[in-house]
Backbone as JSON Lines, residues from 0, in Angstrom:
{"i":0,"aa":"M","n":[-11.6,-27.41,8.28],"ca":[-10.41,-26.83,7.9],"c":[-10.89,-25.19,7.91]}
{"i":1,"aa":"K","n":[-9.75,-24.39,8.87],"ca":[-10.36,-23.31,8.91],"c":[-9.62,-22.41,7.89]}
{"i":2,"aa":"K","n":[-10.12,-21.11,7.57],"ca":[-9.51,-20.72,6.44],"c":[-7.92,-19.98,6.63]}
{"i":3,"aa":"S","n":[-7.67,-19.64,7.93],"ca":[-6.25,-19.51,8.85],"c":[-5.3,-20.5,8.67]}
{"i":4,"aa":"D","n":[-5.99,-22.24,8.55],"ca":[-5.28,-23.18,8.43],"c":[-4.78,-23.4,7.06]}
{"i":5,"aa":"I","n":[-4.98,-23.2,6.13],"ca":[-4.75,-23.23,4.92],"c":[-3.18,-23.0,4.66]}
{"i":6,"aa":"Q","n":[-2.59,-23.93,3.98],"ca":[-1.11,-24.03,3.83],"c":[-0.6,-24.35,2.5]}
{"i":7,"aa":"Y","n":[0.39,-23.57,1.93],"ca":[0.66,-23.56,0.58],"c":[2.05,-24.39,0.75]}
{"i":8,"aa":"T","n":[2.55,-25.14,-0.24],"ca":[3.93,-25.63,-0.09],"c":[4.24,-24.95,-1.94]}
{"i":9,"aa":"I","n":[5.4,-24.39,-1.9],"ca":[5.87,-23.81,-3.37],"c":[7.26,-24.43,-3.25]}
{"i":10,"aa":"R","n":[7.36,-25.0,-4.62],"ca":[8.5,-25.71,-4.96],"c":[9.45,-24.83,-6.12]}
{"i":11,"aa":"A","n":[10.51,-25.18,-6.28],"ca":[11.2,-24.6,-7.24],"c":[11.29,-22.73,-7.1]}
{"i":12,"aa":"V","n":[11.36,-22.79,-5.91],"ca":[11.54,-21.19,-5.85],"c":[12.97,-20.92,-6.3]}
{"i":13,"aa":"P","n":[12.98,-19.86,-7.16],"ca":[14.77,-19.36,-7.45],"c":[15.3,-18.86,-6.41]}
{"i":14,"aa":"E","n":[16.63,-19.03,-6.57],"ca":[17.18,-19.02,-5.32],"c":[17.76,-16.82,-5.43]}
{"i":15,"aa":"D","n":[17.55,-16.28,-6.55],"ca":[17.61,-14.89,-6.29],"c":[16.08,-14.55,-5.93]}
{"i":16,"aa":"V","n":[15.09,-15.07,-5.91],"ca":[13.59,-14.97,-5.52],"c":[13.89,-14.94,-3.81]}
{"i":17,"aa":"D","n":[14.37,-16.19,-3.29],"ca":[14.56,-16.53,-2.27],"c":[15.4,-15.26,-1.38]}
{"i":18,"aa":"D","n":[16.38,-15.42,-2.05],"ca":[17.43,-14.05,-1.22],"c":[16.69,-12.94,-0.9]}
{"i":19,"aa":"A","n":[15.85,-12.24,-2.11],"ca":[15.14,-11.22,-1.97],"c":[14.01,-10.96,-0.8]}
{"i":20,"aa":"L","n":[13.31,-12.3,-0.96],"ca":[12.18,-12.71,0.2],"c":[12.89,-12.34,1.57]}
{"i":21,"aa":"R","n":[13.72,-13.18,1.75],"ca":[14.21,-13.24,3.06],"c":[15.22,-11.83,3.66]}
{"i":22,"aa":"K","n":[15.53,-10.89,2.31],"ca":[16.36,-9.77,3.04],"c":[15.2,-8.93,3.24]}
{"i":23,"aa":"N","n":[14.36,-8.96,2.52],"ca":[13.03,-7.96,2.33],"c":[12.63,-8.07,3.96]}
{"i":24,"aa":"S","n":[12.34,-9.21,4.15],"ca":[11.4,-9.82,5.66],"c":[12.6,-9.1,6.64]}
{"i":25,"aa":"V","n":[13.62,-9.44,6.32],"ca":[14.68,-8.65,7.76],"c":[14.4,-7.26,7.77]}
{"i":26,"aa":"R","n":[14.5,-6.65,6.67],"ca":[14.34,-5.11,6.39],"c":[13.0,-4.68,7.04]}
{"i":27,"aa":"E","n":[12.12,-5.27,6.54],"ca":[10.8,-5.02,7.31],"c":[10.74,-5.29,8.75]}
{"i":28,"aa":"G","n":[11.25,-6.5,9.39],"ca":[11.19,-6.38,10.72],"c":[10.07,-7.66,10.81]}
{"i":29,"aa":"C","n":[9.81,-8.44,10.15],"ca":[8.66,-9.58,10.42],"c":[9.31,-10.99,9.63]}
{"i":30,"aa":"S","n":[8.77,-11.69,9.99],"ca":[9.14,-13.26,9.6],"c":[9.1,-13.4,8.13]}
{"i":31,"aa":"L","n":[9.41,-14.37,7.61],"ca":[9.55,-14.56,6.36],"c":[8.11,-15.02,5.4]}
{"i":32,"aa":"N","n":[7.31,-15.85,6.87],"ca":[5.81,-16.05,6.47],"c":[5.13,-14.86,6.21]}
{"i":33,"aa":"N","n":[5.2,-14.26,7.33],"ca":[4.4,-12.99,7.19],"c":[4.62,-11.86,5.74]}
{"i":34,"aa":"Y","n":[5.67,-12.04,5.74],"ca":[6.25,-11.15,4.48],"c":[5.54,-11.55,3.37]}
{"i":35,"aa":"V","n":[6.07,-13.32,3.12],"ca":[5.49,-13.67,2.01],"c":[4.06,-13.56,1.57]}
{"i":36,"aa":"I","n":[3.14,-13.76,2.83],"ca":[1.81,-13.4,2.77],"c":[1.46,-12.16,2.43]}
{"i":37,"aa":"D","n":[2.01,-11.2,2.94],"ca":[1.87,-9.67,2.6],"c":[2.29,-9.75,1.1]}
{"i":38,"aa":"T","n":[3.29,-9.94,0.48],"ca":[3.72,-9.93,-0.82],"c":[2.48,-10.61,-1.67]}
{"i":39,"aa":"L","n":[1.84,-11.72,-1.25],"ca":[1.05,-12.34,-2.01],"c":[-0.37,-11.65,-2.28]}
{"i":40,"aa":"R","n":[-0.96,-11.04,-0.99],"ca":[-1.87,-10.4,-1.02],"c":[-1.9,-8.94,-1.95]}
{"i":41,"aa":"K","n":[-0.43,-8.32,-1.47],"ca":[-0.33,-7.26,-2.74],"c":[-0.07,-7.82,-4.21]}
{"i":42,"aa":"G","n":[-0.15,-8.78,-4.46],"ca":[0.2,-9.31,-5.81],"c":[-1.17,-9.97,-6.21]}
{"i":43,"aa":"A","n":[-1.85,-9.81,-5.38],"ca":[-3.41,-10.41,-5.74],"c":[-4.36,-9.2,-5.69]}
{"i":44,"aa":"G","n":[-3.94,-8.1,-5.54],"ca":[-4.58,-6.59,-5.61],"c":[-5.5,-6.77,-4.25]}
{"i":45,"aa":"L","n":[-4.89,-7.3,-3.28],"ca":[-5.88,-7.32,-1.7],"c":[-5.34,-6.21,-0.79]}
{"i":46,"aa":"S","n":[-4.28,-5.54,-1.32],"ca":[-3.54,-4.74,-0.19],"c":[-4.39,-3.81,-0.11]}
{"i":47,"aa":"D","n":[-4.89,-3.38,1.03],"ca":[-5.66,-1.92,1.45],"c":[-4.81,-1.26,1.79]}
{"i":48,"aa":"T","n":[-3.75,-1.16,2.34],"ca":[-2.4,-0.26,3.07],"c":[-1.22,-0.03,2.31]}
{"i":49,"aa":"Q","n":[-1.5,0.87,2.6],"ca":[0.22,1.37,1.46],"c":[1.44,1.85,2.49]}
{"i":50,"aa":"L","n":[2.06,1.33,2.54],"ca":[3.62,1.68,3.27],"c":[4.45,2.72,2.62]}
{"i":51,"aa":"F","n":[4.6,3.76,3.18],"ca":[5.65,4.63,3.02],"c":[6.74,4.7,3.81]}
{"i":52,"aa":"H","n":[8.01,4.47,2.78],"ca":[9.37,4.72,3.7],"c":[10.0,5.43,3.3]}
{"i":53,"aa":"D","n":[9.69,6.64,2.75],"ca":[10.55,7.77,2.01],"c":[10.96,8.78,3.28]}
{"i":54,"aa":"L","n":[10.51,8.57,4.48],"ca":[10.97,9.43,5.62],"c":[11.83,8.7,6.59]}
{"i":55,"aa":"D","n":[11.78,7.29,6.38],"ca":[12.36,6.59,7.29],"c":[13.87,6.99,7.81]}
{"i":56,"aa":"F","n":[14.5,7.7,6.79],"ca":[15.84,8.12,7.35],"c":[15.95,9.11,8.48]}
{"i":57,"aa":"L","n":[14.64,9.54,8.62],"ca":[14.6,10.75,9.39],"c":[14.43,10.14,11.04]}
{"i":58,"aa":"S","n":[14.12,8.69,11.07],"ca":[13.51,8.42,12.47],"c":[14.78,8.3,13.45]}
{"i":59,"aa":"G","n":[14.4,8.78,14.57],"ca":[15.13,8.99,15.64],"c":[16.4,9.65,15.61]}
{"i":60,"aa":"K","n":[16.25,11.11,14.47],"ca":[17.27,11.95,14.44],"c":[17.03,13.1,14.72]}
{"i":61,"aa":"W","n":[15.77,13.24,15.73],"ca":[15.62,14.64,16.39],"c":[16.7,15.2,16.81]}
{"i":62,"aa":"I","n":[17.0,16.42,16.64],"ca":[18.16,17.38,17.65],"c":[17.22,18.45,18.06]}
{"i":63,"aa":"K","n":[17.57,18.53,19.18],"ca":[17.18,19.37,20.21],"c":[17.45,20.61,20.16]}
{"i":64,"aa":"D","n":[16.52,21.51,19.35],"ca":[17.3,23.22,18.96],"c":[16.27,24.26,19.78]}
{"i":65,"aa":"E","n":[17.1,24.84,20.91],"ca":[16.39,25.77,21.62],"c":[15.2,26.75,20.88]}
{"i":66,"aa":"V","n":[15.56,27.34,19.75],"ca":[14.7,28.0,18.94],"c":[13.23,27.43,18.75]}
{"i":67,"aa":"C","n":[13.68,26.24,18.09],"ca":[12.42,25.36,17.67],"c":[11.94,24.8,18.68]}
{"i":68,"aa":"E","n":[12.11,24.53,20.07],"ca":[11.48,24.01,21.25],"c":[10.81,25.44,21.96]}
{"i":69,"aa":"N","n":[11.16,26.88,21.89],"ca":[10.55,27.97,22.24],"c":[9.32,28.02,21.15]}
{"i":70,"aa":"A","n":[9.51,27.51,19.96],"ca":[8.22,28.16,19.07],"c":[7.6,26.88,19.38]}
{"i":71,"aa":"L","n":[7.69,26.24,19.75],"ca":[6.82,24.87,20.0],"c":[6.27,25.08,21.08]}
{"i":72,"aa":"E","n":[6.55,25.57,22.05],"ca":[6.25,25.86,23.33],"c":[4.81,26.55,23.32]}
{"i":73,"aa":"E","n":[4.72,27.29,22.12],"ca":[3.27,28.16,22.04],"c":[2.01,26.99,21.74]}
{"i":74,"aa":"F","n":[2.26,26.14,21.62],"ca":[1.1,25.07,21.17],"c":[1.05,24.3,22.6]}
{"i":75,"aa":"N","n":[1.63,24.72,23.44],"ca":[1.16,23.9,24.99],"c":[0.72,25.0,25.5]}
{"i":76,"aa":"R","n":[0.26,26.17,25.41],"ca":[-0.47,27.26,26.12],"c":[-1.72,27.16,25.96]}
{"i":77,"aa":"I","n":[-2.62,27.15,26.98],"ca":[-4.48,27.0,26.65],"c":[-4.71,28.69,27.06]}
{"i":78,"aa":"D","n":[-5.52,29.12,25.83],"ca":[-6.16,30.28,26.2],"c":[-7.34,30.04,26.98]}
{"i":79,"aa":"E","n":[-7.49,30.54,28.07],"ca":[-8.73,29.94,28.98],"c":[-10.03,30.61,28.57]}
{"i":80,"aa":"G","n":[-9.52,32.02,27.78],"ca":[-10.76,32.84,27.22],"c":[-11.35,32.26,26.4]}
{"i":81,"aa":"M","n":[-10.91,31.24,25.46],"ca":[-11.64,30.12,24.32],"c":[-12.48,29.04,24.93]}
{"i":82,"aa":"W","n":[-12.21,28.92,26.5],"ca":[-12.84,27.76,26.91],"c":[-14.0,27.98,27.58]}
{"i":83,"aa":"K","n":[-14.6,29.15,27.57],"ca":[-15.48,29.65,28.23],"c":[-17.03,29.71,27.63]}
């Protein structure tokens, strides 16, 4: 049996735990299985990545501002003298 074929059967999962796991998996945009495995990994102290969600509310909210666009345009200019 390959390590990736190991399966667990967990009985008597409390309803509030089931609800939270399912809601969190939807919020994270992943399957319940993947979410539970990731949660087990973190609980076992094996998580090597830390996800931050503190700026998620800004995602997709860019408002085009002409003054800002003009200021950022400076970053697109190449100083040919520096490349000689």
